[in-house]
Every structure is written in C-alpha cells, then in structure tokens.
C-alpha positions as CSV (number, residue, x, y, z in Angstrom):
1,M,-10.6,51.0,39.6
2,S,-9.6,48.4,42.2
3,P,-6.9,46.0,41.0
4,Y,-9.1,43.1,42.0
5,I,-12.1,44.3,39.9
6,L,-10.2,44.6,36.6
7,P,-9.2,41.0,36.3
8,I,-12.7,39.9,37.1
9,L,-14.2,42.1,34.4
10,L,-11.6,40.9,31.9
11,L,-12.3,37.3,32.9
12,G,-16.0,38.0,32.4
13,M,-15.5,39.3,28.9
14,G,-13.3,36.3,28.1
15,L,-15.8,33.8,29.5
16,G,-18.8,35.5,27.7
17,T,-17.0,35.5,24.3
18,T,-15.8,31.9,24.8
19,A,-19.3,30.7,25.8
20,T,-20.7,32.2,22.6
21,I,-18.0,30.7,20.4
22,I,-18.4,27.1,21.7
23,S,-22.2,27.1,22.0
24,S,-24.5,25.5,19.5
25,H,-27.7,26.6,21.3
26,W,-29.2,30.0,20.8
27,L,-29.9,30.5,24.4
28,L,-26.4,29.8,25.5
29,A,-25.0,32.0,22.8
30,W,-27.3,34.8,24.0
31,M,-26.1,34.3,27.6
32,G,-22.5,34.6,26.5
33,L,-23.2,37.9,24.6
34,E,-24.9,39.3,27.7
35,L,-22.1,38.3,30.0
36,S,-19.5,40.0,27.7
37,T,-21.7,43.2,27.5
38,I,-22.2,43.4,31.3
39,A,-18.4,42.9,31.8
40,I,-17.3,45.8,29.6
41,I,-19.8,48.4,30.9
42,P,-17.9,49.2,34.1
43,L,-14.7,49.5,32.1
44,M,-16.5,52.1,29.9
45,A,-17.9,54.2,32.8
46,H,-15.0,54.0,35.3
47,H,-13.7,57.5,34.4
48,H,-16.9,59.1,35.7
49,H,-16.6,61.7,32.9
50,P,-20.0,62.9,31.5
51,R,-18.9,61.8,28.0
52,A,-17.9,58.3,29.2
53,V,-21.2,57.9,31.1
54,E,-23.2,59.1,28.1
55,A,-21.3,56.6,25.8
56,T,-21.9,53.8,28.3
57,T,-25.6,54.5,28.5
58,K,-25.9,54.6,24.7
59,Y,-23.9,51.3,24.4
60,F,-26.0,49.6,27.1
61,L,-29.3,50.6,25.5
62,I,-28.2,49.5,22.0
63,Q,-26.8,46.2,23.2
64,A,-30.0,45.6,25.2
65,A,-32.2,46.2,22.2
66,A,-30.0,44.0,20.0
67,A,-30.0,41.2,22.7
68,A,-33.8,41.4,23.0
69,L,-34.3,41.2,19.3
70,L,-31.8,38.2,19.1
71,L,-33.7,36.4,21.9
72,F,-37.1,37.1,20.3
73,A,-35.8,35.8,16.9
74,S,-34.4,32.6,18.4
75,V,-37.6,31.9,20.3
76,T,-39.6,32.6,17.1
77,N,-37.4,30.2,15.2
78,A,-37.9,27.5,17.9
79,W,-41.7,28.1,17.8
80,L,-41.8,27.9,14.0
81,T,-39.3,25.0,13.4
82,G,-38.8,23.4,16.8
83,E,-35.0,24.0,16.5
84,W,-32.7,25.9,18.9
85,H,-29.6,24.9,17.0
86,I,-27.6,27.8,15.6
87,Q,-26.9,26.1,12.3
88,Q,-30.5,25.0,11.8
89,M,-32.0,28.4,10.9
90,T,-34.3,27.5,8.1
91,H,-37.2,29.9,8.4
92,P,-36.5,33.3,6.7
93,L,-38.3,35.5,9.2
94,P,-36.2,34.7,12.4
95,T,-33.1,34.4,10.3
96,T,-33.5,38.0,9.0
97,M,-34.2,39.2,12.5
98,I,-31.1,37.5,13.9
99,I,-28.9,39.0,11.2
100,L,-30.3,42.5,11.9
101,A,-29.8,42.0,15.6
102,L,-26.2,40.9,15.2
103,A,-25.6,43.8,12.7
104,L,-26.9,46.2,15.4
105,K,-24.6,44.6,18.0
106,I,-21.4,45.0,16.0
107,G,-22.3,48.3,14.2
108,L,-22.9,47.3,10.6
109,A,-24.4,50.0,8.4
110,P,-27.2,51.1,8.3
111,L,-27.4,50.2,12.0
112,H,-24.1,51.9,12.7
113,A,-24.9,55.3,14.1
114,W,-24.2,54.5,17.7
115,L,-20.6,53.3,17.2
116,P,-18.8,56.6,16.4
117,E,-20.6,58.4,19.2
118,V,-19.9,55.6,21.8
119,L,-16.2,55.2,20.7
120,Q,-15.7,59.0,20.9
121,G,-16.7,59.0,24.6
122,L,-14.3,56.3,25.6
123,D,-10.6,56.3,26.4
124,L,-8.3,54.6,23.8
125,T,-7.8,51.4,25.8
126,T,-11.5,50.7,26.3
127,G,-12.1,51.8,22.7
128,L,-9.6,49.2,21.6
129,I,-11.4,46.4,23.5
130,L,-14.7,47.6,22.0
131,S,-13.2,47.6,18.4
132,T,-11.6,44.2,18.6
133,W,-12.6,41.7,21.3
134,Q,-16.3,42.6,21.5
135,K,-16.7,41.8,17.8
136,I,-15.5,38.2,18.0
137,A,-18.6,36.6,19.4
138,P,-21.2,38.2,17.0
139,L,-18.9,37.5,14.0
140,T,-18.7,33.9,15.1
141,L,-22.5,33.6,15.2
142,F,-22.6,35.3,11.7
143,M,-20.3,32.5,10.4
144,Q,-22.5,29.7,11.8
145,I,-25.7,30.9,10.1
146,Q,-26.2,29.1,6.8
147,L,-28.2,31.2,4.3
148,E,-29.7,30.0,1.1
149,D,-29.7,33.5,-0.3
150,P,-26.8,35.8,0.8
151,T,-28.4,38.9,-0.6
152,L,-29.1,40.5,2.8
153,L,-25.5,40.0,4.0
154,I,-24.1,41.3,0.7
155,A,-26.3,44.4,1.0
156,L,-25.2,45.0,4.7
157,G,-21.5,44.5,3.8
158,L,-21.6,46.8,0.8
159,T,-23.5,49.5,2.7
160,S,-20.9,49.2,5.5
161,T,-17.9,49.6,3.2
162,L,-19.5,52.7,1.6
163,V,-20.7,54.3,4.8
164,G,-17.4,53.5,6.6
165,G,-15.4,55.1,3.8
166,W,-17.7,58.1,3.3
167,G,-18.4,58.8,7.0
168,G,-14.7,59.2,7.9
169,L,-13.9,61.8,5.3
170,N,-14.9,64.9,7.2
171,Q,-13.9,63.8,10.7
172,T,-11.2,65.4,12.8
173,Q,-11.5,63.2,15.9
174,L,-9.2,60.1,15.8
175,R,-11.6,57.8,17.7
176,K,-14.5,58.6,15.2
177,I,-12.1,57.9,12.3
178,L,-11.2,54.6,13.8
179,A,-15.0,53.8,14.4
180,Y,-15.7,54.4,10.7
181,S,-12.7,52.3,9.8
182,S,-14.2,49.5,11.9
183,I,-17.5,49.8,10.1
184,A,-15.7,49.6,6.7
185,H,-13.6,46.6,7.7
186,L,-16.7,44.8,9.1
187,G,-18.3,45.4,5.7
188,W,-15.4,43.6,4.0
189,M,-15.7,40.7,6.4
190,I,-19.5,40.3,5.9
191,L,-19.2,40.5,2.1
192,V,-17.2,37.3,1.8
193,M,-18.5,35.5,4.8
194,Q,-21.1,33.2,3.1
195,F,-18.7,32.3,0.2
196,M,-15.4,31.7,2.1
197,P,-15.5,32.0,5.9
198,A,-11.7,31.4,6.1
199,L,-11.1,34.8,4.3
200,T,-13.4,36.5,6.9
201,L,-11.3,35.0,9.7
202,L,-8.0,36.1,8.0
203,N,-9.4,39.6,7.4
204,M,-10.5,39.8,11.1
205,L,-7.1,38.7,12.4
206,V,-5.2,41.2,10.2
207,Y,-7.7,44.0,11.1
208,F,-7.2,43.2,14.8
209,I,-3.4,43.4,14.5
210,M,-3.5,46.7,12.6
211,T,-6.1,48.2,14.9
212,I,-4.2,47.3,18.1
213,S,-1.1,48.9,16.6
214,T,-3.0,52.1,15.7
215,F,-4.7,52.5,19.1
216,M,-1.4,51.9,20.9
217,I,0.3,54.5,18.7
218,F,-2.3,57.1,19.4
219,K,-2.2,56.3,23.1
220,H,1.6,56.6,23.2
221,L,1.4,59.9,21.5
222,T,-1.6,61.0,23.7
223,S,-3.4,62.2,20.6
224,T,-7.2,62.3,20.2
225,N,-7.6,64.6,17.2
226,I,-5.7,65.3,13.9
227,S,-4.2,68.6,15.0
228,T,-2.3,67.0,17.9
229,L,-0.6,64.6,15.5
230,A,1.5,67.4,14.2
231,S,3.6,67.4,17.4
232,A,4.2,63.6,17.3
233,W,7.6,64.0,15.8
234,T,9.0,65.7,18.9
235,K,7.6,63.0,21.2
236,A,8.5,59.8,19.4
237,P,10.5,60.2,16.1
238,A,11.0,56.6,15.3
239,L,7.3,55.7,16.0
240,T,6.2,58.7,13.9
241,A,8.3,57.3,11.0
242,L,6.7,53.9,11.3
243,A,3.1,54.9,12.0
244,P,2.3,55.9,8.4
245,F,3.0,52.3,7.3
246,T,0.4,51.0,9.8
247,L,-2.2,53.6,8.9
248,L,-1.8,53.0,5.1
249,S,-1.9,49.3,5.7
250,L,-5.2,49.8,7.5
251,G,-6.4,51.6,4.4
252,G,-5.4,48.7,2.2
253,L,-2.5,50.3,0.2
254,P,-0.3,47.8,-1.7
255,P,2.2,46.4,-1.0
256,L,1.4,46.6,2.8
257,T,-0.2,43.9,5.0
258,G,-3.8,45.3,4.8
259,F,-3.9,45.0,1.0
260,A,-3.7,41.1,1.0
261,P,-7.1,40.3,2.6
262,K,-8.9,43.0,0.4
263,W,-7.3,41.6,-2.7
264,L,-8.3,38.0,-1.9
265,I,-11.9,39.1,-1.0
266,L,-12.2,41.0,-4.4
267,Q,-10.9,37.9,-6.1
268,E,-13.5,35.7,-4.4
269,L,-16.3,38.1,-5.1
270,T,-15.3,38.0,-8.8
271,K,-15.4,34.2,-8.7
272,Q,-18.9,34.3,-7.3
273,H,-20.0,36.4,-10.3
274,L,-20.4,39.6,-8.3
275,P,-18.3,42.1,-10.3
276,L,-20.4,45.1,-9.5
277,T,-20.1,44.4,-5.8
278,A,-16.4,43.9,-6.0
279,T,-16.0,47.2,-7.9
280,L,-18.0,49.2,-5.4
281,A,-16.1,47.7,-2.5
282,A,-12.8,48.5,-4.2
283,L,-13.9,52.1,-4.8
284,S,-15.0,52.4,-1.1
285,A,-11.5,51.3,-0.1
286,L,-10.2,54.4,-1.9
287,L,-12.4,56.6,0.4
288,S,-10.9,54.9,3.5
289,L,-7.4,55.4,2.1
290,Y,-8.0,59.1,1.7
291,F,-8.6,59.8,5.4
292,Y,-5.7,57.6,6.3
293,L,-3.6,59.7,4.0
294,R,-4.9,62.8,5.9
295,L,-3.6,61.3,9.2
296,T,-0.3,60.4,7.6
297,Y,0.1,63.9,6.2
298,A,-0.7,65.5,9.6
299,M,1.7,63.2,11.4
300,T,4.7,63.4,9.1
301,L,4.5,66.4,6.8
302,T,3.3,69.1,9.0
303,I,5.0,71.1,11.8
304,S,3.2,71.9,15.0
305,P,2.2,75.6,15.1
306,N,3.8,77.9,17.7
307,T,0.4,78.8,19.1
308,T,-1.9,75.8,19.4
309,L,-5.5,75.5,20.6
310,N,-4.5,72.6,22.8
311,S,-2.7,72.7,26.1
312,A,1.0,72.0,25.7
313,P,1.9,68.4,26.8
314,W,4.4,68.0,29.6
315,R,7.6,66.3,28.6
316,L,7.2,63.4,31.1
317,E,8.2,59.8,30.7
318,N,5.4,57.8,29.2
319,P,4.5,54.9,31.6
320,Q,3.0,52.8,28.7
321,L,4.6,49.5,28.0
322,T,6.5,49.7,24.6
323,L,6.9,46.0,24.0
324,P,3.2,45.4,22.9
325,L,3.4,48.5,20.8
326,A,6.6,47.4,19.1
327,L,5.2,43.9,18.5
328,A,1.9,45.1,17.1
329,T,3.4,47.7,14.9
330,S,6.0,45.3,13.5
331,A,3.3,42.7,12.8
332,A,1.1,45.3,11.1
333,I,3.9,46.3,8.8
334,L,5.7,43.0,8.1
335,L,3.0,40.3,8.0
336,L,2.4,40.4,4.2
337,P,5.1,37.7,3.4
338,L,3.3,35.3,5.8
339,M,-0.1,35.6,4.1
340,P,0.4,32.5,1.9
341,A,1.2,30.5,5.0
342,A,-1.8,31.9,6.8
343,L,-4.0,31.0,3.9
344,A,-2.6,27.5,3.8
345,M,-3.5,27.0,7.4
346,L,-7.0,28.5,7.1
347,L,-8.2,27.1,3.8
348,P,-9.3,23.5,3.7
C-alpha cells in the first residue's frame, strides 16, 4: 500500500468515529459510521489474498445491512415522534430496531456469526483495529440511548457472554479465539450499560489495553494457531513468560487487571436486583478463562515437536517495534492498582 494512502485511511477512520461521538443527530451519526466503515475496507483487502477479499466482502455486506437498518429506524423515529435527536428515542419500535442494528454492527450475539469469520481472514494488525477502534462509535451510540426497560440490552449482553465463552472452547485459530473473546467482553459492557455507563467505559478501556497487548504478542511471535505457540519460547523467552499474565487477565482471573471490571459489573448487577444475570455472567467468564488457560498451557508448558505440520520459521530479526508491545503488556499486567483512581475519575 502506498505510504500516502495509509494516513488518509487512518484519518478517515478517526474522523468517522469522532463525528459519531460528537453528533447528537442520527443522520450525522450514521454518516460517521459509514465514513469509518469505508476507510477500513481498503485496509482489510490490501493483501489481495482470497481469504482477505472474502472477509472484506462479508464485512462490507454486514455493515451495509446494519447501516441501512439504522437509517431506516432513525427515519421511522423521526416520522413517528418528529425527533432526530439521539437521546430522544421514545417510541419502542425504532428504538428496538436501532439497538439490533448497532448489535449487528459490533457483533453482539445472536448477531455475531460474521465476526469470527471476518477476523479469521484478516492479518493481525487490521484485526486489532477491527476489534478495538471500530467498536468505539457504536458503543457511544449505545450509551446515549435512554431506555425505560433495559430487558433487551440485558438479554443481548447475557447471550453474548455465554456465546463468547462457549464458542471459543473448540477453536484452534487464535484470531477466532480473540473474536469470541471480543463477543464475550462486549456482552459484559452491554450488561451494565443502562445502570452505570462509567463502568462500561472502564471495561472498554481495560479490554482495549489487554487486546492490543495480545494482538501484538501474537504478531511478534508470528503465531496464528495454538500449535505454533509451542515454539514461542525459542523466539522470545521474556515475552513468553509475561504473555500468560496478559491472557489470564483477558479471561478475568484475580488478582489480574481484567478481574476488576468484571467484579465491579457483578457488584452493580447485584445492586440492581439481578442476581441470576450476575451468576450466569460469572459462569460464562469461567468458560472464557478455560480457553485462555489452553493458550497459556500451549505457550509455556509444551515443547515444540521435532516434526511440525507448519513450515519452520526463519530466525530473522523481527522488524516490529517493541516499545508499543512493552507498554501495552506492562499496562495489561500492572493496571490493577490504578483501578480506584480510574473509578474516581469516571464515576460522578
């Protein structure tokens, strides 16, 4: 890709997300979402590999369908109530349609089936952008919608946590595992969104830090499936020793960073008299923790076989920058003591 094109595409993604965040009008928010989608599509397809082109086509069709439903719902709301303002969603029909459109855009279960397939066809860098940056704008719109009855959001969130934990159990491809992890974490964010949006924001920030670290670790090790993790020790011993902390933090194991948002969300759900929802969400976290333990076991406690099915990697110097990797991994492991300060800043 031309070095002049890449900054333009990244700027387009940034402008699209920023336009959606700052807008209070549904039409402007829709335009920002479309700009962000159009900007990432060339990044997804620039490898010209059949898998990448297939993933790009699937992503484009899904996002187009979600954008069309979002525009139709916002026009319907304006027709029924005379309001284009995002926070003035009073009619239940367009509100439900908009929630389903946003759920399809970010991959909430049961509208999640496209996400693992799309992420599997992308390289790790573009997959990282899709798993983090592209979720900011739809989540911002989710936060601005005021619902009288949060039952639909609770159902979507609980389904996502269960599907995200259950779907990743039998996977061997790292990108599909990270896709199901994304679905599960989105479920946790949606569960508490109507009760305490600050907790959703905190969970999103912690998830972004841990996901950036995980993607960078796999990119540094040039690993795309579980079997290639067995040779990680010979490539980067120090990183292999630290990676399990990041993976288990992503699974929510105490006393690591990823445990704090889950614990606070369970506490808030209990305060809202939803003990069954909190119990099911906690049990789904155990499912996610299981497949992170599989990755940890494959990376640290197994030895690479003498005859592998994969081609042997060349012992060449890795051109990847190690400073972002070091910062993200350190933050993913060591941020737990800063959680009270983060809560003090986020909570009113």
